[in-house]
C-alpha positions as CSV (number, residue, x, y, z in Angstrom):
1,M,-14.8,-2.3,11.2
2,R,-11.3,-1.8,10.6
3,T,-8.2,-1.2,13.0
4,F,-4.4,-2.3,13.4
5,T,-0.6,-1.2,14.8
6,A,3.0,-1.5,14.8
7,V,4.4,-4.7,15.2
8,I,2.7,-7.8,12.9
9,L,2.8,-11.0,13.4
10,V,0.7,-13.1,10.9
11,A,-0.1,-16.9,11.9
12,A,-1.6,-19.7,9.6
13,T,-2.8,-22.8,12.0
14,T,-3.3,-26.8,11.3
15,A,-6.1,-26.6,13.7
16,S,-8.6,-29.5,12.8
17,L,-10.7,-27.1,11.5
18,G,-8.3,-25.3,9.7
19,A,-8.1,-25.8,5.9
20,A,-5.3,-24.7,3.9
21,D,-7.5,-21.8,2.9
22,S,-8.1,-20.8,6.2
23,P,-4.7,-20.0,7.8
24,N,-4.1,-18.5,11.4
25,I,-2.7,-15.1,11.5
26,V,-1.1,-13.3,14.4
27,L,-0.3,-9.5,13.8
28,I,2.5,-8.1,16.3
29,L,2.6,-4.4,16.2
30,T,5.4,-2.5,18.4
31,D,5.1,1.0,19.5
32,D,7.8,3.7,18.1
33,Q,10.5,0.7,17.5
34,G,13.0,2.4,14.9
35,W,14.4,0.6,11.8
36,T,17.8,0.4,13.8
37,G,15.8,-0.8,17.1
38,T,16.6,-4.4,17.2
39,S,19.6,-6.7,16.9
40,V,18.0,-7.7,13.7
41,P,19.8,-6.3,10.6
42,M,17.1,-5.2,9.0
43,D,19.4,-5.1,5.5
44,Q,22.0,-7.5,6.0
45,R,24.1,-5.1,3.7
46,I,23.9,-2.5,6.3
47,R,25.7,-3.5,9.6
48,S,24.5,-0.4,11.3
49,S,20.8,-1.4,10.5
50,A,21.2,-3.4,13.6
51,S,21.5,-2.1,17.3
52,D,24.7,-2.7,18.8
53,L,23.2,-2.6,22.3
54,Y,19.6,-3.5,22.1
55,R,18.8,-7.4,22.5
56,T,16.1,-9.2,20.7
57,P,16.9,-12.8,20.4
58,N,13.1,-13.8,19.4
59,L,13.1,-11.6,16.6
60,E,16.9,-12.6,15.3
61,R,14.7,-16.4,15.8
62,L,11.7,-15.2,13.5
63,A,14.2,-13.6,11.1
64,Q,16.0,-16.6,10.6
65,Q,12.8,-18.3,9.9
66,G,11.3,-15.8,7.6
67,M,11.9,-12.9,5.5
68,R,13.1,-9.5,6.4
69,F,12.3,-6.6,4.3
70,S,15.2,-4.0,3.9
71,N,12.7,-1.5,3.1
72,G,9.6,-1.9,5.5
73,Y,7.4,1.0,6.1
74,A,4.9,2.3,8.6
75,P,2.0,3.9,6.5
76,A,2.1,7.1,8.5
77,P,5.1,8.7,11.0
78,N,2.8,8.7,14.3
79,C,0.3,6.0,15.8
80,S,-3.5,6.4,15.4
81,P,-2.9,7.0,11.1
82,T,-0.7,4.0,10.9
83,R,-3.0,1.4,12.6
84,M,-6.4,2.7,10.7
85,S,-4.3,2.0,7.6
86,I,-3.2,-1.4,8.4
87,Q,-6.5,-2.5,9.0
88,T,-8.1,-1.2,5.8
89,G,-5.3,-1.3,3.0
90,K,-5.5,2.7,2.6
91,T,-3.4,5.4,3.0
92,A,-3.6,7.7,5.8
93,A,-4.4,10.6,3.0
94,R,-7.4,8.4,1.6
95,L,-8.9,8.1,5.0
96,G,-8.5,11.8,6.3
97,A,-6.2,10.3,9.2
98,T,-3.6,13.0,9.1
99,D,-2.7,13.0,12.8
100,I,-3.4,11.0,16.1
101,L,-6.8,11.2,17.2
102,D,-6.1,12.9,20.8
103,V,-5.9,16.2,18.7
104,V,-9.7,16.6,17.7
105,P,-11.7,18.5,20.2
106,R,-14.2,16.4,21.8
107,N,-17.5,17.3,24.1
108,G,-16.8,21.1,23.4
109,S,-13.3,20.7,25.2
110,A,-10.6,21.6,23.2
111,G,-7.3,19.6,24.6
112,G,-3.6,20.4,25.2
113,F,-2.6,19.0,21.1
114,F,-5.3,21.1,19.8
115,S,-4.4,24.2,21.7
116,R,-0.5,24.1,21.1
117,Y,-0.8,22.8,17.6
118,Y,-3.6,23.9,15.3
119,V,-4.6,27.1,16.8
120,N,-2.4,30.0,15.6
121,K,-0.2,28.3,13.1
122,P,1.4,29.7,9.8
123,L,-0.8,27.4,8.2
124,N,-4.7,26.6,8.4
125,I,-4.4,22.7,9.1
126,P,-7.7,20.4,8.6
127,L,-8.4,18.3,11.5
128,P,-7.8,14.5,11.4
129,I,-10.6,12.5,11.4
130,S,-11.8,11.5,14.8
131,D,-12.6,7.8,14.6
132,L,-12.1,4.5,12.3
133,P,-15.4,4.7,10.1
134,D,-17.5,2.1,10.5
135,E,-17.9,1.8,6.9
136,E,-14.4,0.8,6.0
137,L,-13.5,-2.8,5.9
138,T,-11.2,-4.4,8.6
139,I,-8.9,-7.2,8.7
140,A,-11.1,-8.8,11.3
141,E,-14.3,-8.3,9.0
142,L,-12.9,-9.7,5.7
143,L,-11.6,-12.8,7.3
144,K,-15.3,-13.5,9.1
145,Q,-17.1,-12.5,5.8
146,H,-14.7,-14.9,4.2
147,D,-15.3,-17.8,6.6
148,S,-17.8,-17.4,9.9
149,A,-15.1,-19.7,11.4
150,Y,-12.4,-17.5,12.3
151,K,-12.2,-16.1,15.8
152,T,-10.8,-12.6,16.1
153,A,-8.4,-11.0,18.4
154,H,-6.9,-7.5,19.7
155,F,-5.0,-6.9,22.5
156,G,-3.2,-4.4,23.6
157,K,-3.1,-0.5,22.7
158,W,-6.0,0.2,20.1
159,H,-5.5,4.0,20.0
160,M,-8.4,4.2,16.9
161,A,-11.7,5.3,19.1
162,G,-14.9,3.7,17.7
163,G,-15.6,2.5,20.9
164,S,-14.7,-1.0,21.7
165,P,-12.9,-3.0,19.0
166,E,-15.5,-5.8,18.5
167,R,-17.7,-2.5,16.5
168,H,-14.7,-3.5,13.9
169,G,-15.0,-7.3,13.9
170,Y,-13.0,-8.7,16.9
171,D,-14.5,-11.0,19.5
172,F,-12.1,-10.6,22.1
173,H,-10.1,-7.4,23.1
174,D,-8.8,-5.1,25.9
175,G,-11.2,-2.2,25.0
176,P,-10.5,1.0,23.2
177,T,-7.2,1.5,24.9
178,T,-4.5,4.3,24.3
179,N,-1.5,5.1,25.5
180,G,-2.2,5.0,29.1
181,P,-2.3,1.9,30.1
182,G,1.3,1.3,29.2
183,R,2.3,3.6,32.0
184,Q,1.7,1.2,34.8
185,G,5.3,0.9,36.7
186,E,5.8,-2.4,38.5
187,P,5.7,-4.9,38.5
188,D,4.6,-4.8,34.8
189,P,5.9,-1.4,34.0
190,K,4.8,-1.3,30.5
191,R,2.0,-4.1,30.5
192,T,4.0,-6.2,28.1
193,G,3.7,-9.2,30.3
194,E,-0.1,-8.7,30.6
195,V,-0.7,-7.8,26.9
196,T,1.5,-11.2,26.0
197,M,-0.4,-13.4,29.0
198,S,-4.1,-12.5,27.0
199,A,-2.7,-13.6,23.6
200,L,-1.3,-16.8,25.1
201,S,-4.8,-17.1,27.1
202,F,-6.6,-16.7,23.6
203,L,-4.1,-19.5,21.8
204,D,-4.8,-21.7,24.3
205,D,-8.8,-21.7,23.9
206,H,-8.9,-21.3,20.1
207,G,-5.7,-22.3,18.7
208,N,-6.4,-25.6,17.8
209,A,-10.2,-25.1,17.9
210,S,-11.0,-22.7,15.0
211,P,-9.1,-20.5,12.5
212,F,-7.9,-17.1,14.2
213,F,-6.5,-13.7,13.5
214,M,-4.7,-12.1,16.6
215,Q,-3.2,-8.6,16.6
216,V,-1.0,-8.3,19.5
217,S,-0.3,-4.4,20.0
218,Y,2.6,-3.5,22.5
219,Y,2.8,-0.4,24.4
220,A,6.5,-0.8,24.6
221,V,8.9,1.3,23.5
222,H,7.0,4.0,23.4
223,N,7.7,6.9,26.3
224,P,8.4,7.0,29.1
225,I,11.0,4.4,29.3
226,M,10.0,1.8,31.9
227,F,11.0,-1.7,32.8
228,K,11.6,-4.3,35.3
229,S,14.1,-3.2,38.1
230,G,15.8,-6.6,37.4
231,T,16.5,-6.2,33.4
232,I,18.8,-3.2,33.3
233,A,21.4,-5.3,35.6
234,G,22.6,-7.3,32.3
235,Y,23.9,-4.0,30.6
236,S,27.0,-2.2,31.5
237,K,29.2,0.1,29.4
238,T,28.1,1.8,26.3
239,E,30.9,4.2,25.3
240,G,31.3,3.9,21.8
241,R,28.1,2.6,20.5
242,Q,25.5,4.1,18.6
243,H,23.0,3.3,21.2
244,I,23.8,4.0,24.8
245,N,20.4,4.1,27.0
246,I,20.4,0.8,28.7
247,R,17.1,2.1,30.0
248,Y,15.6,1.7,26.8
249,A,17.7,-1.3,25.9
250,S,16.2,-3.1,29.0
251,M,12.6,-1.9,27.9
252,T,13.1,-3.2,24.3
253,E,14.4,-6.6,26.1
254,E,11.5,-7.2,28.0
255,L,9.3,-6.4,24.5
256,D,11.3,-9.2,22.8
257,A,10.5,-11.6,25.6
258,G,6.8,-11.3,24.9
259,L,7.3,-12.1,21.6
260,G,9.4,-15.2,22.3
261,R,6.4,-16.3,24.7
262,I,3.8,-16.0,21.5
263,L,6.5,-17.6,19.2
264,D,6.8,-20.7,21.8
265,K,3.2,-21.1,22.6
266,L,2.5,-21.4,18.6
267,E,5.1,-24.2,18.2
268,E,3.6,-26.0,21.4
269,L,0.3,-26.0,20.0
270,G,1.7,-27.1,16.9
271,L,0.6,-24.0,14.8
272,Q,3.6,-23.0,13.1
273,G,3.3,-25.4,10.3
274,N,0.3,-23.4,9.0
275,T,0.9,-20.0,10.6
276,Y,2.0,-16.7,8.9
277,V,3.7,-14.1,11.5
278,I,4.0,-10.1,10.8
279,Y,6.3,-8.3,13.1
280,T,6.5,-4.4,12.5
281,S,6.1,-1.1,14.0
282,D,3.7,2.1,13.9
283,N,6.0,4.2,13.1
284,G,10.0,5.0,13.5
285,A,11.7,5.9,16.8
286,E,11.2,9.1,18.7
287,I,14.5,11.1,19.0
288,T,13.6,14.3,20.6
289,E,12.7,13.3,24.1
290,G,16.5,13.1,25.5
291,T,18.7,10.4,24.7
292,Y,15.9,7.7,24.0
293,T,17.5,6.7,20.8
294,N,18.6,7.6,17.6
295,N,17.9,6.5,14.1
296,E,21.5,6.7,12.2
297,P,22.0,6.1,9.3
298,L,18.6,7.1,9.0
299,A,17.4,10.9,9.0
300,K,15.2,12.1,11.6
301,G,12.3,10.4,13.6
302,K,8.7,10.0,14.8
303,T,6.3,12.4,13.1
304,H,8.4,13.2,10.3
305,V,7.8,11.3,6.8
306,W,12.2,11.5,6.8
307,E,13.2,7.7,6.8
308,G,13.9,7.6,10.3
309,G,9.9,8.6,10.9
310,I,8.9,6.1,8.7
311,R,11.1,3.1,7.7
312,V,10.4,0.4,10.6
313,P,11.5,-3.2,11.5
314,L,9.5,-5.8,9.3
315,V,9.4,-9.6,9.4
316,I,7.3,-12.1,8.2
317,R,7.3,-16.1,8.8
318,G,4.6,-18.5,7.4
319,P,4.2,-21.3,4.7
320,G,6.4,-21.1,1.6
321,I,8.5,-18.6,2.9
322,D,12.1,-19.0,2.8
323,A,14.0,-19.2,6.1
324,N,16.7,-16.5,6.8
325,S,15.9,-14.4,3.5
326,Q,15.4,-10.5,2.5
327,C,13.3,-8.6,0.2
328,N,14.2,-5.3,-1.0
329,A,11.5,-4.1,-2.5
330,P,9.6,-1.5,-0.5
331,A,6.9,-2.9,1.5
332,I,4.2,-0.9,3.9
333,G,1.6,-1.1,6.5
334,Y,-1.1,-0.9,4.3
335,D,-0.2,-3.9,2.1
336,F,-1.1,-6.3,5.2
337,L,-4.8,-6.3,4.5
338,P,-4.5,-7.5,0.6
339,T,-1.8,-9.8,1.7
340,I,-3.6,-11.6,4.0
341,A,-6.7,-11.8,1.7
342,D,-4.4,-13.6,-0.7
343,W,-3.6,-16.0,1.9
344,V,-7.2,-17.1,3.0
345,G,-8.3,-17.0,-0.7
346,A,-10.4,-13.7,-0.7
347,A,-8.7,-11.3,-3.0
348,D,-12.0,-10.9,-4.8
349,A,-13.6,-9.5,-1.5
350,L,-11.2,-6.8,-1.3
351,P,-12.6,-2.8,-1.9
352,D,-11.6,-1.5,-5.4
353,N,-10.2,2.0,-3.8
354,I,-7.6,0.1,-1.3
355,D,-3.7,1.5,-1.9
356,G,-1.9,-1.5,-0.8
357,G,-1.2,-4.8,-2.6
358,S,-0.6,-8.3,-1.8
359,L,3.3,-9.3,-0.4
360,A,2.6,-12.6,-1.1
361,P,4.1,-13.1,-4.4
362,V,7.3,-11.8,-3.3
363,L,7.5,-14.3,0.1
364,T,7.2,-17.2,-2.2
365,N,9.6,-16.3,-4.3
366,G,12.8,-15.7,-2.2
367,G,11.9,-11.8,-1.9
368,R,12.0,-11.0,-6.0
369,G,9.6,-9.8,-7.9
370,E,7.2,-6.9,-7.9
371,I,4.0,-5.8,-5.2
372,N,1.3,-4.6,-7.7
373,R,-0.4,-1.9,-5.7
374,G,-4.1,0.0,-6.3
375,T,-1.7,3.1,-6.1
376,P,1.9,2.1,-7.4
377,S,3.8,5.0,-5.4
378,L,4.0,4.7,-1.5
379,I,2.5,7.9,-0.1
380,W,3.0,9.4,3.1
381,Y,0.9,12.9,4.6
382,Y,1.2,14.1,8.2
383,S,-0.6,17.3,8.5
384,A,0.4,18.7,11.6
385,Y,2.9,20.8,13.6
386,R,5.4,19.5,16.5
387,N,7.5,22.7,16.9
388,H,9.8,20.9,19.8
389,K,10.5,18.4,17.0
390,H,10.8,20.9,14.1
391,V,7.6,19.2,12.5
392,A,5.4,20.9,10.2
393,P,3.0,19.7,7.5
394,Q,4.9,17.6,5.4
395,A,3.9,15.0,2.6
396,A,6.3,12.2,0.9
397,I,6.0,10.0,-2.2
398,R,8.0,7.0,-3.3
399,L,8.4,5.1,-6.6
400,G,11.5,2.5,-7.1
401,N,14.5,3.9,-5.7
402,H,13.3,7.8,-5.7
403,K,11.4,9.5,-2.7
404,L,10.1,13.1,-2.9
405,I,9.4,15.1,0.6
406,W,7.0,18.1,0.1
407,E,7.0,20.6,2.9
408,F,3.8,22.7,2.5
409,E,4.7,25.6,4.9
410,S,7.8,26.3,2.5
411,D,6.1,24.6,-0.6
412,Q,9.7,23.3,-1.1
413,T,10.6,19.7,-2.1
414,R,13.3,17.7,-2.1
415,L,14.3,14.5,-4.1
416,F,16.3,11.7,-2.8
417,D,17.8,8.6,-4.4
418,L,17.5,6.1,-1.5
419,D,19.8,3.2,-3.1
420,L,22.5,6.0,-3.0
421,D,21.7,7.9,0.1
422,I,20.0,5.8,2.8
423,G,20.4,9.1,5.2
424,E,18.5,11.4,2.6
425,T,21.8,14.0,2.9
426,T,21.7,15.1,-0.8
427,D,18.6,16.6,-2.5
428,L,18.8,15.6,-6.3
429,S,16.3,18.4,-7.7
430,R,18.4,20.2,-9.6
431,V,20.4,17.0,-10.9
432,R,17.3,15.3,-12.1
433,P,14.3,17.8,-12.4
434,K,12.5,15.9,-14.8
435,V,11.9,13.2,-11.8
436,A,11.1,15.6,-9.1
437,K,8.8,17.4,-11.1
438,Q,6.9,14.0,-12.2
439,M,6.9,13.0,-8.5
440,H,5.6,16.2,-7.7
441,E,2.9,16.2,-9.6
442,N,1.9,12.7,-9.1
443,L,1.8,13.5,-5.3
444,R,-0.7,16.1,-6.0
445,G,-2.5,14.6,-8.5
446,Y,-2.9,11.5,-5.5
447,F,-4.2,13.9,-2.9
448,S,-6.6,15.5,-5.5
449,A,-7.9,11.9,-6.6
450,V,-8.9,10.9,-2.9
451,D,-9.7,14.4,-2.2
452,A,-7.5,14.7,0.8
453,K,-7.6,18.0,2.3
454,L,-4.6,20.1,2.3
455,P,-3.2,23.1,4.5
456,T,-3.6,26.4,3.3
457,I,-2.0,29.6,4.1
458,N,-3.2,31.5,7.6
459,K,-3.0,35.0,6.6
460,D,-3.7,35.9,10.5
461,Y,-1.0,34.2,11.9
462,D,0.8,35.9,14.6
463,P,3.9,34.2,15.8
464,T,3.9,36.1,19.3
465,K,0.6,34.3,19.7
466,D,1.8,30.9,18.7
467,P,1.3,28.7,21.6
468,G,3.6,25.9,19.9
469,L,6.5,28.6,20.5
470,T,5.5,30.3,23.5
471,S,4.6,27.3,25.8
472,G,7.2,25.2,27.5
473,T,6.5,22.3,25.0
474,G,7.7,24.4,21.9
475,R,10.9,24.8,23.4
476,A,13.9,24.1,20.6
477,Q,15.7,21.0,20.1
478,P,18.8,19.8,18.2
479,R,17.7,19.3,14.6
480,Q,18.0,15.7,13.8
481,G,18.9,14.3,10.0
482,G,19.2,15.7,6.8
483,G,22.9,15.9,7.1
484,Q,22.9,16.9,10.7
485,R,21.5,13.7,12.0
486,G,21.5,14.1,16.0
487,R,22.5,11.4,18.5
488,G,20.9,11.8,20.0
489,G,-0.5,-10.9,36.5
490,A,-3.0,-11.0,33.2
491,R,-6.5,-10.1,32.9
492,R,-8.4,-12.6,30.6
493,P,-9.3,-10.9,27.6
494,T,-13.1,-9.3,27.2
495,E,-15.1,-11.4,24.8
496,S,-17.9,-9.3,22.9
497,R,-21.5,-9.7,23.3
């Protein structure tokens, strides 16, 4: 079975059983942490790529020891699709994972998301898949097929349905968790401490006994903002800063402390020398709910395929990776499966129809070189409405420095040169019409090749009965980006039997 989530930590171990081709891998996935949501400048050429308020000294430490990716991307602009994509090495479009699982009616009952955003809309929207299919090969299953000695674990937020993670190859886990457990309140508000303790216990028990893959999927920094009462005391004035919410800063600091404890444990157990660590997020930051944060200089945020919704922190540390290095080649979450396969010598076991490519060649070459993918272009497809975020079904494709956004409702495309215009403020479609036309054709061709279900015109649409417009959740919000950028005590892990 296949799964994964938003910060990735990959580790290779020097365990007594751990040969060079059986490294440990730790994948740390954060939730809704934007590209500018840490104190690490994800692009050392752009000062504002690091927050001027949030404190993440442990991620700074990881970046000093490894490689940051200035063009790191989540596979989708929201949760479930990204987690499925990471696990399988496939785009959300190929999987049919075009929105979170929560929108799919279950047991004959249509939930709030479905009622507001899938009923009586301008477009007829195909529902996303409701589960991670058993036939998909996950990271955990790949490793176990390659070397049965691997122990696999997933702690924290799962949000991919499919029953318990054991169905997808995980020996130890917290069950089929969603957002709910991350709203606990004191004494461990986002369960950051509990998730970290599960990871530490697993490392103590298995770190020097067998090779392992551990995914740690934190609930932070997803809303609501929650933190320990003592953390906020360290923050004061925020006038003149890009980021101003000290409550959000406190939640971010506690998340980073969890990362630090895992890094410390790897060193304590002598695992650092043969451990890959990948840190990333499941999508860009949420910017529509009050004044959580903002993604400047990027446009828009979570649920948009603009840069603010998909460009995320990405740092990787491990054997052969230059310290304090930067790679400017675009990298995306569905590259992790083929990268891990390369690290353990299992590239021949990968399915033929994956979209990702191994990052290993650029990781060991100072960030230089090319990433050879099954699908050369990066692809995003979000087939959903979120009225209060001004989101309608949309898709995007990136090849080299060019990125094209396709909005289905208006059938409008926009072309940007991200090397010159990271904020996506200037549509170059008329200046570079051949590029725009070719990229649009490539995107449509990809959707056809993977049999992606696209929205169609709803001839019976009645805006006076649109629940997303008439309900309280459909209230108008300030537009963000695109030239109008807005400010805007642990349980032991469950063992599968």
